[in-house]
C-alpha positions as CSV (number, residue, x, y, z in Angstrom):
1,L,-2.8,9.3,-3.0
2,V,-4.5,6.3,-1.6
3,D,-8.1,5.1,-2.2
4,N,-7.9,2.0,0.0
5,I,-5.2,0.5,2.1
6,F,-4.8,-2.9,3.9
7,V,-2.0,-2.8,6.5
8,H,-0.7,-6.2,7.5
9,G,1.5,-7.1,10.4
10,D,3.0,-10.5,11.1
11,S,4.1,-11.3,14.6
12,L,7.2,-13.1,13.2
13,Q,8.3,-10.0,11.2
14,H,9.7,-6.7,12.4
15,Y,7.7,-4.3,10.2
16,L,4.4,-3.6,8.6
17,V,3.5,-4.1,4.9
18,A,0.5,-2.8,3.0
19,I,-1.6,-3.6,-0.1
20,M,-3.1,-0.4,-1.5
21,E,-5.2,1.0,-4.3
22,L,-3.9,4.3,-5.6
23,N,-5.9,7.4,-6.4
24,M,-4.6,8.0,-9.9
25,E,-5.9,11.5,-10.1
26,A,-4.1,12.5,-7.0
27,L,-0.9,10.8,-8.2
28,E,-1.1,12.7,-11.5
29,K,-1.3,16.0,-9.5
30,S,1.6,15.0,-7.2
31,S,5.2,15.9,-7.7
32,F,5.7,12.3,-8.9
33,G,3.0,12.7,-11.6
34,N,4.6,16.0,-12.6
35,E,7.8,14.2,-13.5
36,G,5.9,12.4,-16.3
37,A,6.0,9.1,-14.5
38,I,2.4,8.2,-15.1
39,G,2.0,5.1,-17.2
40,L,4.7,3.2,-15.2
41,D,4.2,-0.2,-13.9
42,L,2.2,0.3,-10.6
43,N,4.9,-1.6,-8.7
44,E,7.8,0.3,-10.2
45,P,10.4,0.7,-7.4
46,E,10.6,4.5,-7.8
47,L,6.8,4.8,-7.5
48,K,6.7,2.6,-4.5
49,K,9.5,4.6,-2.8
50,Y,7.7,7.8,-3.5
51,I,4.5,6.5,-2.0
52,L,6.3,5.1,1.1
53,K,8.0,8.5,1.5
54,E,4.7,10.3,1.4
55,L,3.1,7.8,3.8
56,S,6.0,8.1,6.2
57,K,5.8,11.9,6.1
58,F,2.1,11.7,6.9
59,G,2.6,9.2,9.6
60,R,5.3,11.4,11.3
61,E,3.0,14.4,11.1
62,K,0.3,12.3,12.9
63,G,2.8,11.1,15.6
64,L,3.3,7.5,14.6
65,N,6.5,5.8,15.8
66,S,8.7,3.8,13.6
67,L,7.1,0.5,14.6
68,E,3.8,1.8,13.3
69,M,5.2,2.9,9.9
70,I,4.7,0.8,6.7
71,K,8.0,-0.4,5.3
72,N,7.0,-2.1,2.0
73,I,3.9,-1.8,-0.2
74,Y,2.2,-3.6,-3.1
75,I,0.1,-1.4,-5.3
76,S,-2.9,-3.4,-6.5
77,D,-4.5,-2.8,-9.9
78,I,-7.5,-4.9,-8.6
79,P,-10.0,-2.6,-6.8
80,F,-11.2,-3.7,-3.4
81,S,-14.9,-4.4,-3.8
82,V,-17.9,-6.3,-2.5
83,D,-18.0,-8.3,-5.7
84,N,-14.5,-9.8,-5.2
85,D,-15.3,-10.3,-1.5
86,L,-12.6,-7.9,-0.3
87,L,-15.1,-5.4,1.2
88,T,-18.2,-5.9,3.3
89,P,-21.6,-4.6,2.0
90,T,-20.9,-1.5,4.2
91,F,-17.5,-1.1,2.4
92,K,-15.3,-2.1,5.3
93,L,-12.1,-4.1,4.6
94,K,-12.4,-7.8,5.0
95,R,-9.0,-8.4,6.5
96,H,-9.1,-12.2,6.4
97,S,-10.2,-12.2,2.7
98,L,-7.5,-9.6,1.8
99,K,-4.8,-11.6,3.6
100,K,-5.8,-14.7,1.7
101,Y,-6.3,-13.0,-1.7
102,F,-2.9,-11.2,-1.5
103,A,-0.9,-13.9,0.3
104,S,1.8,-14.3,-2.4
105,Q,2.3,-10.5,-2.5
106,I,2.6,-10.3,1.3
107,F,5.1,-13.1,1.3
108,T,7.1,-11.3,-1.5
109,M,7.1,-8.0,0.4
110,Y,8.5,-9.7,3.5
111,S,11.0,-11.5,1.3
112,Q,12.1,-8.2,-0.3
113,G,12.6,-6.5,3.1
114,V,12.3,-2.9,4.0
115,L,12.1,-0.5,1.0
116,C,13.0,2.7,2.7
């Protein structure tokens, strides 16, 4: 379901948040896509809860504890790329650039609290 994900943790907060790019083809094939939900706002609460549920399920399967689980997400319609300085030329995430670029979304996610 996810093409790229930037997980952010703040030492003053009790949980992790993430900025992500969705793989729309995978979403359309998922049970959420089968419900005819494609075309929704990317940050529709139901879609965010579905994605978080899938991420939590995957994390539990891989042995993550609750402190390592993402508790809120922002789904970006802006692809992470070298051109917008969010990826290095070797396609690694530029964490500092991502944190700066998505600062308002990160603040909003922490203001909203835990989604699920």
